[in-house]
KEKE-3310 file (N, C-alpha, C; in steps of 0.2 Angstrom, whole numbers, plus 5000, padded with zeros to 4 digits):
npx = (4857:4855:4842:4835:4820:4811:4797:4783:4772:4768:4761:4763:4776:4777:4771:4780:4792:4787:4789:4802:4807:4802:4812:4824:4831:4841:4835:4832:4823:4815:4806:4805:4814:4826:4829:4832:4845:4853:4853:4860:4873:4878:4876:4878:4869:4861:4850:4838:4822:4811:4799:4790:4783:4784:4785:4796:4807:4808:4805:4813:4822:4830:4836:4844:4854:4859:4863:4875:4882:4881:4881:4870:4857:4841:4824:4809:4795:4779:4763:4762:4758:4760:4769:4778:4783:4790:4800:4807:4812:4820:4829:4836:4843:4837:4834:4822:4804:4790:4772:4759:4745:4754:4761:4767:4774:4779:4787:4797:4802:4807:4817:4825:4830:4836:4848:4855:4860:4869:4880:4886:4901:4908:4921:4922:4908:4904:4894:4887:4889:4890:4898:4902:4909:4909:4918:4921:4910:4907:4901:4901:4895:4898:4912:4911:4909:4894:4884:4875:4863:4863:4853:4849:4862:4862:4851:4854:4865:4859:4852:4861:4869:4860:4854:4842:4832:4817:4810:4799:4790:4789:4800:4811:4811:4813:4826:4833:4831:4829:4816:4799:4785:4767:4768:4760:4762:4768:4783:4794:4794:4796:4809:4815:4811:4819:4832:4832:4833:4846:4853:4855:4858:4856:4845:4834:4837:4833:4819:4801:4791:4776:4763:4771:4784:4800:4815:4834:4839:4850:4852:4863:4865)
npy = (4979:4966:4957:4949:4940:4935:4926:4917:4916:4915:4922:4935:4936:4935:4947:4957:4953:4956:4970:4972:4968:4978:4987:4982:4974:4961:4946:4934:4922:4915:4903:4903:4904:4898:4895:4907:4909:4901:4905:4918:4913:4909:4918:4936:4950:4966:4971:4964:4957:4954:4943:4941:4931:4915:4899:4884:4892:4908:4925:4936:4927:4922:4934:4938:4927:4931:4944:4941:4937:4945:4963:4967:4977:4978:4975:4974:4965:4963:4957:4961:4973:4979:4989:4984:4974:4982:4989:4977:4972:4984:4985:4974:4979:4981:4991:4996:4996:4988:4987:4975:4977:4983:4995:4991:5001:5010:5000:4998:5012:5012:5003:5008:5019:5015:5008:5017:5026:5038:5048:5064:5068:5073:5075:5074:5076:5083:5084:5089:5074:5066:5058:5058:5051:5053:5048:5035:5030:5028:5029:5037:5037:5047:5044:5029:5017:5015:5006:5008:5005:5006:5015:5021:5028:5036:5045:5050:5058:5067:5074:5080:5088:5098:5106:5110:5113:5108:5093:5086:5071:5067:5076:5070:5057:5059:5066:5056:5043:5048:5051:5053:5049:5044:5045:5035:5023:5024:5023:5030:5035:5023:5022:5032:5030:5019:5024:5034:5025:5020:5031:5033:5042:5055:5054:5062:5073:5072:5078:5078:5086:5090:5088:5090:5086:5080:5086:5090:5095:5101:5107:5114:5112)
npz = (5315:5327:5333:5346:5349:5363:5367:5373:5365:5350:5340:5344:5343:5330:5326:5329:5322:5309:5310:5313:5300:5292:5295:5292:5302:5308:5316:5329:5337:5352:5363:5376:5391:5393:5380:5376:5383:5377:5364:5367:5370:5360:5350:5345:5352:5349:5355:5367:5367:5380:5386:5402:5409:5406:5401:5407:5410:5417:5413:5421:5427:5416:5412:5423:5421:5408:5408:5413:5402:5391:5385:5379:5375:5385:5383:5392:5389:5393:5401:5414:5424:5437:5449:5457:5447:5438:5445:5448:5437:5433:5442:5440:5430:5417:5402:5397:5399:5394:5393:5388:5380:5367:5355:5341:5333:5342:5351:5342:5340:5354:5354:5345:5353:5365:5360:5354:5363:5370:5378:5381:5387:5402:5413:5430:5443:5457:5470:5486:5494:5484:5470:5454:5440:5425:5414:5418:5422:5435:5452:5467:5485:5498:5497:5496:5485:5474:5466:5451:5439:5421:5417:5429:5431:5420:5423:5436:5432:5423:5433:5440:5432:5429:5441:5451:5441:5435:5428:5417:5417:5402:5397:5404:5398:5385:5386:5391:5385:5371:5364:5364:5374:5380:5397:5404:5411:5421:5422:5424:5437:5443:5440:5448:5461:5462:5461:5470:5482:5482:5484:5497:5511:5505:5498:5496:5489:5476:5471:5472:5461:5462:5452:5441:5440:5443:5451:5456:5470:5481:5499:5509:5527)
capx = (4856:4852:4837:4833:4813:4809:4790:4780:4767:4771:4758:4766:4784:4777:4770:4787:4796:4786:4791:4808:4809:4802:4818:4830:4835:4841:4833:4831:4817:4815:4799:4807:4821:4832:4831:4835:4851:4857:4855:4865:4878:4880:4876:4879:4864:4861:4844:4834:4815:4810:4793:4792:4779:4786:4787:4804:4812:4804:4810:4818:4828:4834:4839:4850:4859:4859:4868:4881:4885:4882:4880:4865:4851:4835:4818:4804:4788:4775:4756:4763:4758:4762:4774:4784:4786:4794:4805:4811:4816:4824:4833:4841:4847:4835:4833:4814:4799:4784:4767:4755:4746:4758:4761:4773:4779:4783:4792:4803:4805:4811:4823:4831:4832:4841:4852:4859:4862:4878:4879:4891:4906:4913:4925:4919:4904:4904:4889:4888:4893:4889:4903:4899:4914:4906:4921:4922:4903:4906:4897:4902:4892:4902:4917:4909:4905:4889:4882:4870:4861:4864:4848:4851:4867:4861:4845:4858:4870:4855:4850:4867:4870:4854:4852:4835:4828:4812:4809:4793:4792:4790:4806:4817:4810:4816:4833:4837:4830:4828:4810:4793:4777:4763:4771:4754:4762:4773:4789:4799:4792:4799:4817:4816:4811:4825:4838:4832:4836:4854:4856:4855:4854:4855:4837:4829:4840:4828:4812:4796:4787:4769:4759:4775:4789:4805:4822:4837:4841:4853:4854:4868:4863)
capy = (4978:4960:4958:4942:4942:4930:4925:4910:4918:4914:4928:4942:4936:4936:4955:4961:4952:4960:4978:4972:4967:4985:4991:4978:4971:4953:4942:4927:4921:4911:4904:4903:4908:4893:4894:4914:4909:4898:4909:4923:4910:4908:4924:4943:4954:4972:4972:4958:4958:4948:4942:4938:4924:4909:4891:4881:4898:4914:4930:4938:4922:4922:4941:4936:4924:4935:4950:4939:4934:4950:4969:4970:4981:4973:4978:4968:4965:4961:4960:4963:4981:4982:4994:4979:4970:4985:4989:4971:4972:4989:4983:4970:4982:4981:4996:4999:4990:4989:4983:4972:4977:4986:4997:4989:5006:5012:4997:5000:5018:5010:4999:5012:5024:5011:5006:5023:5031:5042:5055:5068:5066:5078:5071:5072:5080:5084:5088:5087:5069:5062:5060:5055:5050:5051:5044:5027:5028:5027:5034:5036:5041:5048:5039:5023:5016:5013:5002:5010:5003:5011:5022:5025:5032:5042:5049:5055:5063:5072:5079:5085:5093:5103:5106:5115:5113:5104:5089:5084:5064:5066:5078:5064:5050:5062:5067:5049:5039:5052:5051:5054:5045:5045:5041:5034:5018:5027:5020:5035:5034:5017:5022:5037:5025:5014:5029:5036:5020:5019:5038:5034:5049:5058:5052:5069:5079:5071:5081:5078:5093:5088:5089:5092:5081:5080:5091:5088:5101:5101:5112:5113:5114)
capz = (5320:5327:5338:5349:5353:5368:5371:5372:5361:5343:5336:5347:5339:5323:5325:5330:5317:5303:5311:5312:5294:5289:5297:5290:5307:5309:5321:5331:5342:5356:5366:5384:5395:5393:5373:5375:5385:5373:5359:5368:5371:5352:5346:5348:5349:5350:5359:5367:5369:5384:5390:5409:5411:5401:5403:5407:5413:5417:5411:5426:5429:5412:5412:5427:5418:5401:5411:5414:5396:5385:5387:5375:5378:5386:5385:5394:5385:5398:5402:5420:5425:5444:5450:5459:5442:5434:5449:5449:5431:5433:5448:5437:5425:5410:5398:5396:5400:5389:5394:5384:5374:5364:5349:5338:5331:5348:5352:5337:5343:5360:5351:5342:5357:5369:5356:5352:5369:5369:5383:5381:5394:5406:5419:5437:5446:5465:5473:5494:5496:5479:5468:5447:5436:5418:5409:5420:5425:5442:5456:5474:5490:5504:5494:5495:5478:5473:5458:5447:5433:5416:5416:5435:5431:5416:5427:5440:5428:5420:5437:5443:5428:5430:5448:5451:5435:5436:5423:5417:5415:5396:5397:5406:5393:5380:5387:5393:5379:5365:5361:5370:5373:5386:5403:5408:5415:5428:5421:5427:5444:5446:5441:5452:5467:5464:5462:5477:5486:5480:5486:5504:5516:5500:5493:5496:5485:5471:5474:5468:5460:5463:5446:5437:5438:5447:5451:5461:5473:5487:5503:5514:5532)
cpx = (4854:4848:4835:4825:4812:4802:4787:4775:4769:4767:4761:4774:4783:4775:4776:4792:4794:4787:4798:4811:4808:4810:4825:4834:4835:4839:4833:4826:4817:4809:4800:4814:4827:4835:4834:4842:4855:4859:4860:4872:4881:4880:4877:4873:4864:4856:4840:4827:4813:4803:4795:4789:4779:4786:4795:4808:4810:4808:4815:4824:4832:4839:4845:4855:4862:4864:4874:4887:4885:4879:4874:4860:4845:4829:4813:4798:4783:4769:4758:4762:4760:4768:4781:4787:4791:4801:4810:4814:4821:4831:4839:4845:4845:4835:4827:4811:4792:4779:4763:4748:4749:4757:4768:4778:4783:4788:4798:4806:4809:4818:4828:4834:4837:4846:4858:4861:4869:4877:4886:4895:4909:4916:4922:4914:4904:4898:4887:4891:4893:4895:4902:4906:4910:4910:4922:4914:4903:4904:4900:4897:4895:4909:4917:4907:4899:4887:4875:4867:4863:4860:4848:4855:4865:4856:4849:4862:4866:4853:4855:4869:4866:4851:4847:4832:4823:4811:4803:4795:4793:4798:4811:4816:4814:4823:4837:4837:4830:4821:4805:4788:4774:4767:4765:4756:4769:4780:4795:4799:4796:4807:4819:4817:4818:4832:4838:4835:4843:4857:4858:4853:4854:4849:4834:4832:4836:4821:4807:4792:4780:4764:4763:4780:4794:4811:4826:4840:4844:4854:4857:4864:4869)
cpy = (4971:4960:4951:4944:4934:4930:4920:4911:4920:4921:4934:4942:4939:4944:4959:4959:4955:4967:4978:4971:4973:4989:4988:4976:4963:4952:4936:4927:4915:4910:4903:4906:4903:4893:4901:4913:4906:4901:4915:4920:4909:4914:4932:4947:4961:4974:4965:4960:4953:4948:4939:4931:4919:4903:4890:4886:4904:4919:4934:4934:4922:4928:4941:4934:4928:4941:4947:4938:4940:4957:4972:4973:4976:4976:4972:4969:4961:4963:4961:4969:4983:4984:4989:4976:4974:4987:4983:4972:4978:4988:4978:4973:4983:4988:5000:4994:4993:4985:4981:4975:4983:4989:4995:4995:5010:5007:4998:5006:5016:5008:5003:5017:5021:5009:5012:5028:5032:5047:5058:5068:5072:5074:5069:5078:5079:5087:5084:5080:5064:5064:5054:5056:5049:5048:5037:5026:5026:5032:5032:5041:5041:5043:5033:5022:5013:5011:5003:5007:5008:5017:5025:5032:5039:5048:5054:5060:5069:5077:5083:5089:5099:5103:5112:5116:5106:5100:5085:5075:5063:5070:5072:5060:5054:5064:5060:5044:5042:5051:5052:5052:5046:5042:5038:5028:5018:5025:5024:5036:5028:5017:5027:5034:5022:5019:5032:5032:5020:5026:5037:5040:5054:5058:5058:5073:5077:5072:5079:5084:5091:5091:5091:5086:5080:5084:5088:5095:5098:5106:5110:5115:5117)
cpz = (5322:5335:5342:5353:5357:5370:5369:5367:5355:5339:5338:5344:5333:5321:5325:5324:5310:5304:5311:5305:5291:5290:5295:5296:5306:5315:5322:5336:5345:5360:5374:5385:5393:5384:5372:5378:5381:5366:5361:5369:5364:5348:5349:5346:5351:5355:5360:5371:5374:5387:5398:5410:5405:5404:5403:5412:5412:5414:5414:5427:5423:5410:5417:5425:5410:5403:5411:5407:5391:5389:5382:5379:5379:5388:5386:5391:5389:5399:5410:5421:5432:5445:5452:5453:5439:5439:5450:5443:5431:5438:5444:5431:5417:5408:5397:5397:5397:5391:5388:5385:5372:5357:5346:5335:5336:5351:5347:5340:5349:5359:5349:5347:5362:5366:5354:5358:5369:5372:5382:5387:5396:5412:5425:5439:5452:5467:5481:5493:5490:5473:5459:5443:5429:5413:5412:5422:5431:5446:5464:5479:5496:5503:5496:5489:5478:5467:5457:5441:5428:5417:5422:5434:5426:5419:5432:5437:5426:5426:5440:5439:5428:5437:5448:5445:5436:5428:5423:5416:5407:5395:5398:5401:5388:5380:5389:5387:5372:5361:5367:5368:5379:5392:5407:5413:5420:5428:5425:5433:5446:5445:5446:5458:5467:5464:5467:5483:5485:5482:5493:5508:5510:5495:5491:5492:5478:5472:5469:5467:5459:5456:5439:5435:5444:5446:5456:5464:5480:5493:5509:5521:5536)
residu = (UNK:UNK:UNK:UNK:UNK:UNK:UNK:UNK:UNK:UNK:UNK:UNK:UNK:UNK:UNK:UNK:UNK:UNK:UNK:UNK:UNK:UNK:UNK:UNK:UNK:UNK:UNK:UNK:UNK:UNK:UNK:UNK:UNK:UNK:UNK:UNK:UNK:UNK:UNK:UNK:UNK:UNK:UNK:UNK:UNK:UNK:UNK:UNK:UNK:UNK:UNK:UNK:UNK:UNK:UNK:UNK:UNK:UNK:UNK:UNK:UNK:UNK:UNK:UNK:UNK:UNK:UNK:UNK:UNK:UNK:UNK:UNK:UNK:UNK:UNK:UNK:UNK:UNK:UNK:UNK:UNK:UNK:UNK:UNK:UNK:UNK:UNK:UNK:UNK:UNK:UNK:UNK:UNK:UNK:UNK:UNK:UNK:UNK:UNK:UNK:UNK:UNK:UNK:UNK:UNK:UNK:UNK:UNK:UNK:UNK:UNK:UNK:UNK:UNK:UNK:UNK:UNK:UNK:UNK:UNK:UNK:UNK:UNK:UNK:UNK:UNK:UNK:UNK:UNK:UNK:UNK:UNK:UNK:UNK:UNK:UNK:UNK:UNK:UNK:UNK:UNK:UNK:UNK:UNK:UNK:UNK:UNK:UNK:UNK:UNK:UNK:UNK:UNK:UNK:UNK:UNK:UNK:UNK:UNK:UNK:UNK:UNK:UNK:UNK:UNK:UNK:UNK:UNK:UNK:UNK:UNK:UNK:UNK:UNK:UNK:UNK:UNK:UNK:UNK:UNK:UNK:UNK:UNK:UNK:UNK:UNK:UNK:UNK:UNK:UNK:UNK:UNK:UNK:UNK:UNK:UNK:UNK:UNK:UNK:UNK:UNK:UNK:UNK:UNK:UNK:UNK:UNK:UNK:UNK:UNK:UNK:UNK:UNK:UNK:UNK:UNK:UNK:UNK:UNK:UNK:UNK)
# end
């Protein structure tokens, strides 16, 4: 596996590199968004670890360009913890968001998880006005195509296949990413909020079960 580390702090890059070496991963490193884009133009990566606040070109601006060049998984690693920052990242199509300070072991676990996502396929699911095609990974709302990120698609797929079942945040993480960790940064809440915004008049089919998690439920009127 080949990883690109993008962070303007050399100490953080060095810590990540030490753990990548333990996994025998190949890696390159860049200290700003411009360097990152140049690396992506010249190399193929499985995963990109991207800081946000960097000189010359910030992480989100770099991600917009990089998404047009590669389908590599992208994990944001940032000291910014506000919901707005997470929503901005997920809306760009990033695969995960890790806040600083961070556990290098957990970061490695997240790299492994986002790179091995592979969902069992069944052709088409129709619920209310929502149509999901798992083969083409397309979604339509009332026969109009809706663009979802990779994570938003997997979340909707999980809910549609398990209508009425309540999933805790950690259960969702385990089902979608393939590992568990404390969801204290409310990352799942950010994903759910963005997914609901894409579902239009069906946004309320994803219901909050207070103190527990979320479930999909559609009641015809």
